[in-house]
N, C-alpha and C positions, 0 to 999 in steps of 0.2 A: 201240670205246666212244665211246657219245654223250657231249656235254658233260653232259649232265642226270646221267649215272651216274656221271661224274667228280666233280660235285657232290656227289652222295649219299655216295661213297665218302670226299670230303673231311669231309664231315658228321659222319660215322662215327666220326672222330678228334677231334671238337669236344667239349669240357665245357664250360668256362665261358669259354673265349677270347672276345675282340671279334672279330667277322666283317667285313669292308668288302668288299661286292661289286660288281663292274663292273656298268655300266648296261644298260637293256634286259633280253633275254630272261635272262641268267645272273642277274639280280636275280628275276626272276620265275619261274626254276626253282627258286632256291635257297628263296624265299617259300613255295612249293608243297611242297618237300621237307622243310622244318625252317626253319620262321618262329620266332622268336626274338627277344625285345626288345633282346638284344646284337647284332643283326645291322644294319647299315647298309647300306640298299639306295640305291644310286645311281640317282639319277632325273635323268639328264643328265650333265654334265662329262665326255664321255668321254676317256680316257686319265688322269684323276686319282684312281683308286680308290688306287694306290700312294702319291700325295703323301698324301691322306688318313690312309691307313694308316702312313705315315712319321709324320705329327703327331701320331697316337695315341700311338705307339709311343714317341716322345721326350719327350710330355707324360704318358705312364702308365707308367714303367717298372716298375710292380709289375704290368703286366697283360700277357699274351700277346696279339698282333695278328695275326691271318691277312686277308690280301688275297687274294681270289679275282678274278682278272684275266683279260683275255684277250689274244691276240697283237695284235691290231689295235690294243687299247688301249695295250699297251705300246709299238707301234712310234709311236703318235702322241705319246707322252711318253718317248722314249730318255734323256732328260735324267733321269729319276727314277730310271734304271737306275744311273747314277754317282752322283747324290745320296744315294739309299740305301746303297750299299757305304761313300761316304766318312762316312756316320754310323754305319754299322753297328750299330743298335739291337739287342741281344742278344735283344729278346723280338719281333722281326717275323719272319713268315715270309709270304713272297710266292709265292703258286700263280699260275702262268699257265698257263690253259687253251688250248693251241695246236691249233685246229682249222682254221688256214689261212684264215679268212674272218672278213669283218664280219658274225658272225651276224645281229644286230640290224639291221641296214639293208638285207639282201637277200644276204646269203652272197656278197658280192664277194671275190675273192681278196686275200690278204694278201702282202706280200713274206716273211712268215714261213715261206712254203711251199718257199723258198730259203735259208732259214737254220736254223742250229742255236741256238736259244735258249739252251740249257744252255751251249753253248759261248761266246756272246756274254756271258752273265753272268759264268762263268770268266774271260774275257778283260778284264773291267771290274774283278775281282779277288775276286768270290765265291767263298770257301773250300766254302761248302756250296751247290753248284749242281748239282741232280741231276734225272734223269727220276724221277719218282714210282715206277717199276715197281723201281729200285735201292735203294730206302730204307725206313724204317719213319716214317711221315709223323709219327705221335704223337711218336716220338723227336725229329724235326727241329723240332717246334712247341715244346719245350720246350730245346732246345739253347742255347747261349750266345753264338751268333753269328747275324747276320742270314741267313735261307736263302732261297733261289730255287729253286723247283719248277717243272718241267714236266709236265704231262699232255698229251699228243698223243692228238687224239679226231678223231673224224668232223664236216665241218661238218653245220649242220642245227640246228632248234630243235625243241622238244616244245611240246606244246600246253597249256603252264602257262597259268595265268590271269593276267588283269591283277593288280597288287597294289592292294587295295582300301585302302591308306590313302593320304592325301596326303603330299606332302613333310614339311610341317610335322608331322604325327603321326609319321611316321617318325623326323624328327629328335629331337623330344620323347621318343617312348618311349626311344630310342637313349641320349639324353644323361641321362635319368632312371636308365637300367640301368648307367651306367658311373660 
């Protein structure tokens, strides 16, 4: 499975949830697959999609928040794994697309190739830490605990177009929608 296919699969489970997407090609692919005002496309700040998602989940307990992240981004901010677990927002689903590469910067290998990110999250304490093939994603998005889901995919980028919105426009339409 390619990352683009994983994002398409994830978005088939999204109704009105808030979605925060990792920088670069994942955001471009999401924009191409299912652009919507309630998607926040990261334009920079690698490693912080989970932190933004946590902030949204804590400040908007009435909303379900889904973070689409990458293995390289998670490895860049491992402290967020502990912080999300410690806060355990019932309305946060953190999905990591593990392609073993920094896809947006040239597909350099990540150390996730020698780690099982599901086991790492379980080691931190996440009860709901699973490979996507073992769960009903829609059910986990609605669960009452923070969830950590991993999609293992192939490395590589699709031919997704550049997002034709500037960062201010992305922020403004997103904020207006939530």
